[in-house]
N, CA, C, O and the ligand as a Tripos MOL2 file, in Angstrom:
@<TRIPOS>MOLECULE
protein
  257   255    65     0     0
PROTEIN
NO_CHARGES

@<TRIPOS>ATOM
      1 N          -7.1310  -14.1380   18.7510 N.3       1 MET1
      2 CA         -5.7010  -13.9160   18.9750 C.3       1 MET1
      3 C          -4.8690  -14.9240   18.2130 C.2       1 MET1
      4 O          -5.3540  -15.9820   17.8120 O.2       1 MET1
      5 N          -3.6470  -14.5900   18.0280 N.am      2 GLN2
      6 CA         -2.7370  -15.4620   17.3030 C.3       2 GLN2
      7 C          -1.9690  -16.3540   18.2630 C.2       2 GLN2
      8 O          -1.7620  -16.0160   19.4280 O.2       2 GLN2
      9 N          -1.5530  -17.5020   17.7420 N.am      3 GLU3
     10 CA         -0.7880  -18.4310   18.5710 C.3       3 GLU3
     11 C           0.5580  -17.8470   18.9840 C.2       3 GLU3
     12 O           1.0360  -18.0740   20.0950 O.2       3 GLU3
     13 N           1.1630  -17.0860   18.0630 N.am      4 PHE4
     14 CA          2.4420  -16.4540   18.3650 C.3       4 PHE4
     15 C           2.3180  -14.9410   18.2550 C.2       4 PHE4
     16 O           1.5920  -14.4330   17.4010 O.2       4 PHE4
     17 N           3.0160  -14.2310   19.1070 N.am      5 VAL5
     18 CA          3.2600  -12.8140   18.8710 C.3       5 VAL5
     19 C           4.7510  -12.6630   18.6330 C.2       5 VAL5
     20 O           5.5620  -13.3740   19.2270 O.2       5 VAL5
     21 N           5.1060  -11.7290   17.7590 N.am      6 TYR6
     22 CA          6.5170  -11.6170   17.4230 C.3       6 TYR6
     23 C           6.8280  -10.2080   16.9610 C.2       6 TYR6
     24 O           5.9360   -9.4250   16.6350 O.2       6 TYR6
     25 N           8.1040   -9.9110   16.9410 N.am      7 GLY7
     26 CA          8.5500   -8.6350   16.4240 C.3       7 GLY7
     27 C          10.0550   -8.6410   16.2670 C.2       7 GLY7
     28 O          10.7620   -9.4880   16.8140 O.2       7 GLY7
     29 N          10.5140   -7.6770   15.5090 N.am      8 GLU8
     30 CA         11.9520   -7.5800   15.3310 C.3       8 GLU8
     31 C          12.6000   -7.1910   16.6500 C.2       8 GLU8
     32 O          11.9910   -6.5000   17.4670 O.2       8 GLU8
     33 N          13.8190   -7.6270   16.8560 N.am      9 ILE9
     34 CA         14.5740   -7.2330   18.0370 C.3       9 ILE9
     35 C          15.2400   -5.9100   17.7160 C.2       9 ILE9
     36 O          16.0850   -5.8430   16.8230 O.2       9 ILE9
     37 N          14.8710   -4.8510   18.4350 N.am     10 PRO10
     38 CA         15.3850   -3.5280   18.0770 C.3      10 PRO10
     39 C          16.8790   -3.3990   18.3090 C.2      10 PRO10
     40 O          17.4220   -3.8730   19.3060 O.2      10 PRO10
     41 N          17.5130   -2.7540   17.3730 N.am     11 VAL11
     42 CA         18.9360   -2.4530   17.4930 C.3      11 VAL11
     43 C          19.0710   -0.9320   17.4530 C.2      11 VAL11
     44 O          18.8070   -0.3050   16.4280 O.2      11 VAL11
     45 N          19.4840   -0.3480   18.5780 N.am     12 VAL12
     46 CA         19.6260    1.1080   18.6620 C.3      12 VAL12
     47 C          21.0130    1.4880   18.1520 C.2      12 VAL12
     48 O          22.0150    0.9250   18.5930 O.2      12 VAL12
     49 N          21.0720    2.4370   17.2280 N.am     13 PRO13
     50 CA         22.3820    2.8340   16.6920 C.3      13 PRO13
     51 C          23.3010    3.3750   17.7850 C.2      13 PRO13
     52 O          22.8510    4.0640   18.7010 O.2      13 PRO13
     53 N          24.5800    3.0610   17.6820 N.am     14 ASP14
     54 CA         25.5650    3.5450   18.6580 C.3      14 ASP14
     55 C          25.6500    5.0660   18.6640 C.2      14 ASP14
     56 O          26.0780    5.6680   19.6490 O.2      14 ASP14
     57 N          25.2390    5.6830   17.5570 N.am     15 SER15
     58 CA         25.3340    7.1370   17.4590 C.3      15 SER15
     59 C          24.3810    7.8380   18.4260 C.2      15 SER15
     60 O          24.5550    9.0200   18.7240 O.2      15 SER15
     61 N          23.3740    7.1120   18.9140 N.am     16 ILE16
     62 CA         22.4510    7.6900   19.9020 C.3      16 ILE16
     63 C          22.9850    7.3510   21.2880 C.2      16 ILE16
     64 O          23.0020    6.1880   21.6920 O.2      16 ILE16
     65 N          23.4210    8.3810   22.0110 N.am     17 THR17
     66 CA         24.0660    8.1330   23.3040 C.3      17 THR17
     67 C          23.1990    8.5490   24.4910 C.2      17 THR17
     68 O          23.3700    8.0190   25.5890 O.2      17 THR17
     69 N          22.2800    9.4800   24.2930 N.am     18 ASP18
     70 CA         21.4250    9.9200   25.3890 C.3      18 ASP18
     71 C          20.4860    8.7790   25.8090 C.2      18 ASP18
     72 O          19.8010    8.2100   24.9590 O.2      18 ASP18
     73 N          20.4430    8.4380   27.1030 N.am     19 PRO19
     74 CA         19.6330    7.2910   27.5430 C.3      19 PRO19
     75 C          18.1530    7.4220   27.1810 C.2      19 PRO19
     76 O          17.5370    6.4420   26.7630 O.2      19 PRO19
     77 N          17.5730    8.6090   27.3340 N.am     20 ASP20
     78 CA         16.1640    8.7840   26.9870 C.3      20 ASP20
     79 C          15.9350    8.6250   25.4880 C.2      20 ASP20
     80 O          14.9450    8.0330   25.0570 O.2      20 ASP20
     81 N          16.8580    9.1580   24.7090 N.am     21 ALA21
     82 CA         16.7480    9.0250   23.2580 C.3      21 ALA21
     83 C          16.8890    7.5650   22.8430 C.2      21 ALA21
     84 O          16.2360    7.1180   21.8990 O.2      21 ALA21
     85 N          17.7400    6.8230   23.5460 N.am     22 ARG22
     86 CA         17.8940    5.3920   23.2400 C.3      22 ARG22
     87 C          16.6000    4.6400   23.5590 C.2      22 ARG22
     88 O          16.1910    3.7620   22.7990 O.2      22 ARG22
     89 N          15.9500    4.9810   24.6850 N.am     23 ASP23
     90 CA         14.6800    4.3380   25.0310 C.3      23 ASP23
     91 C          13.6220    4.6180   23.9650 C.2      23 ASP23
     92 O          12.8800    3.7200   23.5660 O.2      23 ASP23
     93 N          13.5600    5.8580   23.5120 N.am     24 LEU24
     94 CA         12.5880    6.2260   22.4830 C.3      24 LEU24
     95 C          12.8410    5.4490   21.1940 C.2      24 LEU24
     96 O          11.9130    4.9340   20.5710 O.2      24 LEU24
     97 N          14.1000    5.3770   20.8110 N.am     25 ASP25
     98 CA         14.4510    4.6700   19.5760 C.3      25 ASP25
     99 C          14.0720    3.1990   19.6810 C.2      25 ASP25
    100 O          13.5320    2.6090   18.7450 O.2      25 ASP25
    101 N          14.3670    2.6220   20.8430 N.am     26 ARG26
    102 CA         14.0840    1.1960   21.0450 C.3      26 ARG26
    103 C          12.5830    0.9340   20.9830 C.2      26 ARG26
    104 O          12.1460   -0.0970   20.4720 O.2      26 ARG26
    105 N          11.7990    1.8710   21.5040 N.am     27 ALA27
    106 CA         10.3550    1.6520   21.6030 C.3      27 ALA27
    107 C           9.6310    1.8890   20.2810 C.2      27 ALA27
    108 O           8.6650    1.1950   19.9630 O.2      27 ALA27
    109 N          10.0970    2.8640   19.5180 N.am     28 PHE28
    110 CA          9.2670    3.3130   18.3970 C.3      28 PHE28
    111 C           9.8910    3.1550   17.0160 C.2      28 PHE28
    112 O           9.1630    3.1290   16.0230 O.2      28 PHE28
    113 N          11.1910    3.0510   16.9220 N.am     29 MET29
    114 CA         11.7990    3.0070   15.5980 C.3      29 MET29
    115 C          11.9380    1.5600   15.1360 C.2      29 MET29
    116 O          12.6280    0.7550   15.7610 O.2      29 MET29
    117 N          11.2690    1.2510   14.0320 N.am     30 ARG30
    118 CA         11.3490   -0.0900   13.4590 C.3      30 ARG30
    119 C          12.0510    0.0050   12.1110 C.2      30 ARG30
    120 O          11.7830    0.9030   11.3130 O.2      30 ARG30
    121 N          12.9480   -0.9340   11.8780 N.am     31 SER31
    122 CA         13.6700   -0.8620   10.6140 C.3      31 SER31
    123 C          12.8190   -1.3800    9.4580 C.2      31 SER31
    124 O          13.0620   -1.0290    8.3040 O.2      31 SER31
    125 N          11.8050   -2.2280    9.7670 N.am     32 ASN32
    126 CA         10.9230   -2.7580    8.7300 C.3      32 ASN32
    127 C          11.7320   -3.2540    7.5360 C.2      32 ASN32
    128 O          11.4860   -2.8990    6.3830 O.2      32 ASN32
    129 N          12.6760   -4.0650    7.8620 N.am     33 LEU33
    130 CA         13.6660   -4.5390    6.9100 C.3      33 LEU33
    131 C          13.0320   -5.3790    5.8030 C.2      33 LEU33
    132 O          12.0810   -6.1250    6.0350 O.2      33 LEU33
    133 N          13.5780   -5.2410    4.6000 N.am     34 GLU34
    134 CA         13.2190   -6.1580    3.5240 C.3      34 GLU34
    135 C          14.3860   -7.1120    3.3770 C.2      34 GLU34
    136 O          15.3960   -6.7930    2.7500 O.2      34 GLU34
    137 N          14.2340   -8.2840    3.9630 N.am     35 GLY35
    138 CA         15.3290   -9.2410    3.9700 C.3      35 GLY35
    139 C          15.3170  -10.0190    5.2660 C.2      35 GLY35
    140 O          14.2710  -10.1820    5.8960 O.2      35 GLY35
    141 N          16.4890  -10.5030    5.6660 N.am     36 VAL36
    142 CA         16.5880  -11.3420    6.8580 C.3      36 VAL36
    143 C          16.7530  -10.4600    8.0930 C.2      36 VAL36
    144 O          17.6670   -9.6370    8.1640 O.2      36 VAL36
    145 N          15.8630  -10.6400    9.0590 N.am     37 GLN37
    146 CA         15.9940   -9.9140   10.3130 C.3      37 GLN37
    147 C          15.8350  -10.8730   11.4820 C.2      37 GLN37
    148 O          15.1920  -11.9160   11.3660 O.2      37 GLN37
    149 N          16.4360  -10.4990   12.6180 N.am     38 THR38
    150 CA         16.3100  -11.2910   13.8360 C.3      38 THR38
    151 C          15.0570  -10.8660   14.5760 C.2      38 THR38
    152 O          14.8060   -9.6770   14.7730 O.2      38 THR38
    153 N          14.2710  -11.8600   14.9850 N.am     39 GLU39
    154 CA         13.0050  -11.5730   15.6530 C.3      39 GLU39
    155 C          12.8830  -12.3960   16.9260 C.2      39 GLU39
    156 O          13.5120  -13.4440   17.0720 O.2      39 GLU39
    157 N          12.0650  -11.9020   17.8400 N.am     40 ALA40
    158 CA         11.6830  -12.6550   19.0300 C.3      40 ALA40
    159 C          10.2300  -13.0730   18.8700 C.2      40 ALA40
    160 O           9.3670  -12.2530   18.5580 O.2      40 ALA40
    161 N           9.9700  -14.3500   19.0880 N.am     41 TRP41
    162 CA          8.6060  -14.8870   18.9840 C.3      41 TRP41
    163 C           8.2060  -15.4320   20.3430 C.2      41 TRP41
    164 O           8.9950  -16.0880   21.0220 O.2      41 TRP41
    165 N           6.9680  -15.1520   20.7300 N.am     42 PHE42
    166 CA          6.4320  -15.6330   22.0010 C.3      42 PHE42
    167 C           5.2730  -16.5770   21.7210 C.2      42 PHE42
    168 O           4.3280  -16.2170   21.0180 O.2      42 PHE42
    169 N           5.3460  -17.7970   22.2760 N.am     43 HIS43
    170 CA          4.3310  -18.8180   22.0270 C.3      43 HIS43
    171 C           3.1860  -18.6550   23.0310 C.2      43 HIS43
    172 O           3.1840  -19.2440   24.1120 O.2      43 HIS43
    173 N           2.2120  -17.8310   22.6290 N.am     44 VAL44
    174 CA          1.1450  -17.4110   23.5420 C.3      44 VAL44
    175 C           0.3330  -18.6000   24.0430 C.2      44 VAL44
    176 O           0.1410  -18.7550   25.2480 O.2      44 VAL44
    177 N          -0.1440  -19.4400   23.1260 N.am     45 PHE45
    178 CA         -1.0480  -20.5280   23.5070 C.3      45 PHE45
    179 C          -0.3320  -21.8670   23.5800 C.2      45 PHE45
    180 O          -0.9710  -22.9170   23.5060 O.2      45 PHE45
    181 N           0.9630  -21.8410   23.7210 N.am     46 GLY46
    182 CA          1.7230  -23.0830   23.8220 C.3      46 GLY46
    183 C           2.5550  -23.0890   25.0840 C.2      46 GLY46
    184 O           2.0340  -23.0480   26.1990 O.2      46 GLY46
    185 N           3.8510  -23.1390   24.8850 N.am     47 CYS47
    186 CA          4.7510  -23.2820   26.0300 C.3      47 CYS47
    187 C           5.0580  -21.9450   26.7080 C.2      47 CYS47
    188 O           5.7550  -21.9040   27.7220 O.2      47 CYS47
    189 N           4.5370  -20.8560   26.1470 N.am     48 ARG48
    190 CA          4.7400  -19.5230   26.7230 C.3      48 ARG48
    191 C           6.2250  -19.2200   26.9170 C.2      48 ARG48
    192 O           6.6350  -18.6630   27.9360 O.2      48 ARG48
    193 N           7.0040  -19.5930   25.9330 N.am     49 ARG49
    194 CA          8.4240  -19.2750   25.9240 C.3      49 ARG49
    195 C           8.7330  -18.3500   24.7660 C.2      49 ARG49
    196 O           8.0010  -18.2910   23.7780 O.2      49 ARG49
    197 N           9.8220  -17.6370   24.9080 N.am     50 TRP50
    198 CA         10.3500  -16.8230   23.8240 C.3      50 TRP50
    199 C          11.3250  -17.6530   23.0190 C.2      50 TRP50
    200 O          12.0960  -18.4390   23.5700 O.2      50 TRP50
    201 N          11.2820  -17.4720   21.7090 N.am     51 VAL51
    202 CA         12.3100  -18.0620   20.8550 C.3      51 VAL51
    203 C          12.8250  -16.9690   19.9240 C.2      51 VAL51
    204 O          12.0640  -16.1250   19.4510 O.2      51 VAL51
    205 N          14.1140  -17.0020   19.6760 N.am     52 ARG52
    206 CA         14.7440  -16.0240   18.7990 C.3      52 ARG52
    207 C          15.0270  -16.7090   17.4660 C.2      52 ARG52
    208 O          15.6360  -17.7780   17.4330 O.2      52 ARG52
    209 N          14.5920  -16.1040   16.3800 N.am     53 LEU53
    210 CA         14.8310  -16.7180   15.0800 C.3      53 LEU53
    211 C          15.1250  -15.6460   14.0460 C.2      53 LEU53
    212 O          14.9520  -14.4520   14.2890 O.2      53 LEU53
    213 N          15.5740  -16.1040   12.8930 N.am     54 ARG54
    214 CA         15.8430  -15.1930   11.7870 C.3      54 ARG54
    215 C          14.8540  -15.4890   10.6690 C.2      54 ARG54
    216 O          14.6990  -16.6350   10.2480 O.2      54 ARG54
    217 N          14.1820  -14.4330   10.1900 N.am     55 ARG55
    218 CA         13.1430  -14.6010    9.1910 C.3      55 ARG55
    219 C          13.4430  -13.6900    8.0120 C.2      55 ARG55
    220 O          13.8350  -12.5340    8.1710 O.2      55 ARG55
    221 N          13.2440  -14.2510    6.8190 N.am     56 ASP56
    222 CA         13.3610  -13.4550    5.6010 C.3      56 ASP56
    223 C          11.9930  -12.8430    5.3250 C.2      56 ASP56
    224 O          11.0430  -13.5530    4.9950 O.2      56 ASP56
    225 N          11.8970  -11.5160    5.4620 N.am     57 THR57
    226 CA         10.5950  -10.8610    5.3400 C.3      57 THR57
    227 C          10.0940  -10.8510    3.8960 C.2      57 THR57
    228 O           8.9020  -10.6540    3.6630 O.2      57 THR57
    229 N          10.9820  -11.0620    2.9260 N.am     58 ARG58
    230 CA         10.5460  -11.0580    1.5210 C.3      58 ARG58
    231 C           9.7150  -12.2930    1.2080 C.2      58 ARG58
    232 O           8.7080  -12.2150    0.5050 O.2      58 ARG58
    233 N          10.1500  -13.4460    1.7430 N.am     59 ALA59
    234 CA          9.4650  -14.6960    1.4470 C.3      59 ALA59
    235 C           8.6530  -15.1980    2.6420 C.2      59 ALA59
    236 O           7.9430  -16.1980    2.5340 O.2      59 ALA59
    237 N           8.7560  -14.5020    3.7900 N.am     60 ASP60
    238 CA          8.1030  -14.9190    5.0270 C.3      60 ASP60
    239 C           8.4850  -16.3440    5.3890 C.2      60 ASP60
    240 O           7.6230  -17.1710    5.6850 O.2      60 ASP60
    241 N           9.7760  -16.6230    5.3620 N.am     61 VAL61
    242 CA         10.2710  -17.9410    5.7420 C.3      61 VAL61
    243 C          11.3530  -17.7800    6.8090 C.2      61 VAL61
    244 O          12.1010  -16.8030    6.8260 O.2      61 VAL61
    245 N          11.4090  -18.7700    7.6950 N.am     62 VAL62
    246 CA         12.4430  -18.7900    8.7190 C.3      62 VAL62
    247 C          13.7100  -19.3710    8.1130 C.2      62 VAL62
    248 O          13.6910  -20.4210    7.4720 O.2      62 VAL62
    249 N          14.8150  -18.6610    8.3310 N.am     63 VAL63
    250 CA         16.1000  -19.1480    7.8270 C.3      63 VAL63
    251 C          16.9790  -19.5020    9.0090 C.2      63 VAL63
    252 O          16.8350  -18.8970   10.0710 O.2      63 VAL63
    253 N          17.8520  -20.4220    8.8710 N.am     64 ASP64
    254 CA         18.7260  -20.9970    9.9170 C.3      64 ASP64
    255 C          18.2310  -20.8110   11.3350 C.2      64 ASP64
    256 O          18.8850  -21.2520   12.2800 O.2      64 ASP64
    257 ZN          6.0980  -23.4130   22.1690 Zn       65 ZN65
@<TRIPOS>BOND
     1     1     2 1
     2     2     3 1
     3     3     4 2
     4     3     5 am
     5     5     6 1
     6     6     7 1
     7     7     8 2
     8     7     9 am
     9     9    10 1
    10    10    11 1
    11    11    12 2
    12    11    13 am
    13    13    14 1
    14    14    15 1
    15    15    16 2
    16    15    17 am
    17    17    18 1
    18    18    19 1
    19    19    20 2
    20    19    21 am
    21    21    22 1
    22    22    23 1
    23    23    24 2
    24    23    25 am
    25    25    26 1
    26    26    27 1
    27    27    28 2
    28    27    29 am
    29    29    30 1
    30    30    31 1
    31    31    32 2
    32    31    33 am
    33    33    34 1
    34    34    35 1
    35    35    36 2
    36    35    37 am
    37    37    38 1
    38    38    39 1
    39    39    40 2
    40    39    41 am
    41    41    42 1
    42    42    43 1
    43    43    44 2
    44    43    45 am
    45    45    46 1
    46    46    47 1
    47    47    48 2
    48    47    49 am
    49    49    50 1
    50    50    51 1
    51    51    52 2
    52    51    53 am
    53    53    54 1
    54    54    55 1
    55    55    56 2
    56    55    57 am
    57    57    58 1
    58    58    59 1
    59    59    60 2
    60    59    61 am
    61    61    62 1
    62    62    63 1
    63    63    64 2
    64    63    65 am
    65    65    66 1
    66    66    67 1
    67    67    68 2
    68    67    69 am
    69    69    70 1
    70    70    71 1
    71    71    72 2
    72    71    73 am
    73    73    74 1
    74    74    75 1
    75    75    76 2
    76    75    77 am
    77    77    78 1
    78    78    79 1
    79    79    80 2
    80    79    81 am
    81    81    82 1
    82    82    83 1
    83    83    84 2
    84    83    85 am
    85    85    86 1
    86    86    87 1
    87    87    88 2
    88    87    89 am
    89    89    90 1
    90    90    91 1
    91    91    92 2
    92    91    93 am
    93    93    94 1
    94    94    95 1
    95    95    96 2
    96    95    97 am
    97    97    98 1
    98    98    99 1
    99    99   100 2
   100    99   101 am
   101   101   102 1
   102   102   103 1
   103   103   104 2
   104   103   105 am
   105   105   106 1
   106   106   107 1
   107   107   108 2
   108   107   109 am
   109   109   110 1
   110   110   111 1
   111   111   112 2
   112   111   113 am
   113   113   114 1
   114   114   115 1
   115   115   116 2
   116   115   117 am
   117   117   118 1
   118   118   119 1
   119   119   120 2
   120   119   121 am
   121   121   122 1
   122   122   123 1
   123   123   124 2
   124   123   125 am
   125   125   126 1
   126   126   127 1
   127   127   128 2
   128   127   129 am
   129   129   130 1
   130   130   131 1
   131   131   132 2
   132   131   133 am
   133   133   134 1
   134   134   135 1
   135   135   136 2
   136   135   137 am
   137   137   138 1
   138   138   139 1
   139   139   140 2
   140   139   141 am
   141   141   142 1
   142   142   143 1
   143   143   144 2
   144   143   145 am
   145   145   146 1
   146   146   147 1
   147   147   148 2
   148   147   149 am
   149   149   150 1
   150   150   151 1
   151   151   152 2
   152   151   153 am
   153   153   154 1
   154   154   155 1
   155   155   156 2
   156   155   157 am
   157   157   158 1
   158   158   159 1
   159   159   160 2
   160   159   161 am
   161   161   162 1
   162   162   163 1
   163   163   164 2
   164   163   165 am
   165   165   166 1
   166   166   167 1
   167   167   168 2
   168   167   169 am
   169   169   170 1
   170   170   171 1
   171   171   172 2
   172   171   173 am
   173   173   174 1
   174   174   175 1
   175   175   176 2
   176   175   177 am
   177   177   178 1
   178   178   179 1
   179   179   180 2
   180   179   181 am
   181   181   182 1
   182   182   183 1
   183   183   184 2
   184   183   185 am
   185   185   186 1
   186   186   187 1
   187   187   188 2
   188   187   189 am
   189   189   190 1
   190   190   191 1
   191   191   192 2
   192   191   193 am
   193   193   194 1
   194   194   195 1
   195   195   196 2
   196   195   197 am
   197   197   198 1
   198   198   199 1
   199   199   200 2
   200   199   201 am
   201   201   202 1
   202   202   203 1
   203   203   204 2
   204   203   205 am
   205   205   206 1
   206   206   207 1
   207   207   208 2
   208   207   209 am
   209   209   210 1
   210   210   211 1
   211   211   212 2
   212   211   213 am
   213   213   214 1
   214   214   215 1
   215   215   216 2
   216   215   217 am
   217   217   218 1
   218   218   219 1
   219   219   220 2
   220   219   221 am
   221   221   222 1
   222   222   223 1
   223   223   224 2
   224   223   225 am
   225   225   226 1
   226   226   227 1
   227   227   228 2
   228   227   229 am
   229   229   230 1
   230   230   231 1
   231   231   232 2
   232   231   233 am
   233   233   234 1
   234   234   235 1
   235   235   236 2
   236   235   237 am
   237   237   238 1
   238   238   239 1
   239   239   240 2
   240   239   241 am
   241   241   242 1
   242   242   243 1
   243   243   244 2
   244   243   245 am
   245   245   246 1
   246   246   247 1
   247   247   248 2
   248   247   249 am
   249   249   250 1
   250   250   251 1
   251   251   252 2
   252   251   253 am
   253   253   254 1
   254   254   255 1
   255   255   256 2
@<TRIPOS>SUBSTRUCTURE
     1 MET1         2 RESIDUE 1 A MET
     2 GLN2         6 RESIDUE 1 A GLN
     3 GLU3        10 RESIDUE 1 A GLU
     4 PHE4        14 RESIDUE 1 A PHE
     5 VAL5        18 RESIDUE 1 A VAL
     6 TYR6        22 RESIDUE 1 A TYR
     7 GLY7        26 RESIDUE 1 A GLY
     8 GLU8        30 RESIDUE 1 A GLU
     9 ILE9        34 RESIDUE 1 A ILE
    10 PRO10       38 RESIDUE 1 A PRO
    11 VAL11       42 RESIDUE 1 A VAL
    12 VAL12       46 RESIDUE 1 A VAL
    13 PRO13       50 RESIDUE 1 A PRO
    14 ASP14       54 RESIDUE 1 A ASP
    15 SER15       58 RESIDUE 1 A SER
    16 ILE16       62 RESIDUE 1 A ILE
    17 THR17       66 RESIDUE 1 A THR
    18 ASP18       70 RESIDUE 1 A ASP
    19 PRO19       74 RESIDUE 1 A PRO
    20 ASP20       78 RESIDUE 1 A ASP
    21 ALA21       82 RESIDUE 1 A ALA
    22 ARG22       86 RESIDUE 1 A ARG
    23 ASP23       90 RESIDUE 1 A ASP
    24 LEU24       94 RESIDUE 1 A LEU
    25 ASP25       98 RESIDUE 1 A ASP
    26 ARG26      102 RESIDUE 1 A ARG
    27 ALA27      106 RESIDUE 1 A ALA
    28 PHE28      110 RESIDUE 1 A PHE
    29 MET29      114 RESIDUE 1 A MET
    30 ARG30      118 RESIDUE 1 A ARG
    31 SER31      122 RESIDUE 1 A SER
    32 ASN32      126 RESIDUE 1 A ASN
    33 LEU33      130 RESIDUE 1 A LEU
    34 GLU34      134 RESIDUE 1 A GLU
    35 GLY35      138 RESIDUE 1 A GLY
    36 VAL36      142 RESIDUE 1 A VAL
    37 GLN37      146 RESIDUE 1 A GLN
    38 THR38      150 RESIDUE 1 A THR
    39 GLU39      154 RESIDUE 1 A GLU
    40 ALA40      158 RESIDUE 1 A ALA
    41 TRP41      162 RESIDUE 1 A TRP
    42 PHE42      166 RESIDUE 1 A PHE
    43 HIS43      170 RESIDUE 1 A HIS
    44 VAL44      174 RESIDUE 1 A VAL
    45 PHE45      178 RESIDUE 1 A PHE
    46 GLY46      182 RESIDUE 1 A GLY
    47 CYS47      186 RESIDUE 1 A CYS
    48 ARG48      190 RESIDUE 1 A ARG
    49 ARG49      194 RESIDUE 1 A ARG
    50 TRP50      198 RESIDUE 1 A TRP
    51 VAL51      202 RESIDUE 1 A VAL
    52 ARG52      206 RESIDUE 1 A ARG
    53 LEU53      210 RESIDUE 1 A LEU
    54 ARG54      214 RESIDUE 1 A ARG
    55 ARG55      218 RESIDUE 1 A ARG
    56 ASP56      222 RESIDUE 1 A ASP
    57 THR57      226 RESIDUE 1 A THR
    58 ARG58      230 RESIDUE 1 A ARG
    59 ALA59      234 RESIDUE 1 A ALA
    60 ASP60      238 RESIDUE 1 A ASP
    61 VAL61      242 RESIDUE 1 A VAL
    62 VAL62      246 RESIDUE 1 A VAL
    63 VAL63      250 RESIDUE 1 A VAL
    64 ASP64      254 RESIDUE 1 A ASP
    65 ZN65       257 GROUP 0 **** ****
């Protein structure tokens, strides 16, 4: 296992108004952005806390 698990924080478009459709979008639609995206990271084998950060997926570096 990895020390951290992480993923992008889903942003559901405002154009989707049906609650079930919003749940589906949140669960399955990933933007797979090329660039800076906001992510949530969970420190599995450390402090077991969530941290929110911004990562540039092109260079795999954390920015600000
Ligand atoms: Zn930690």
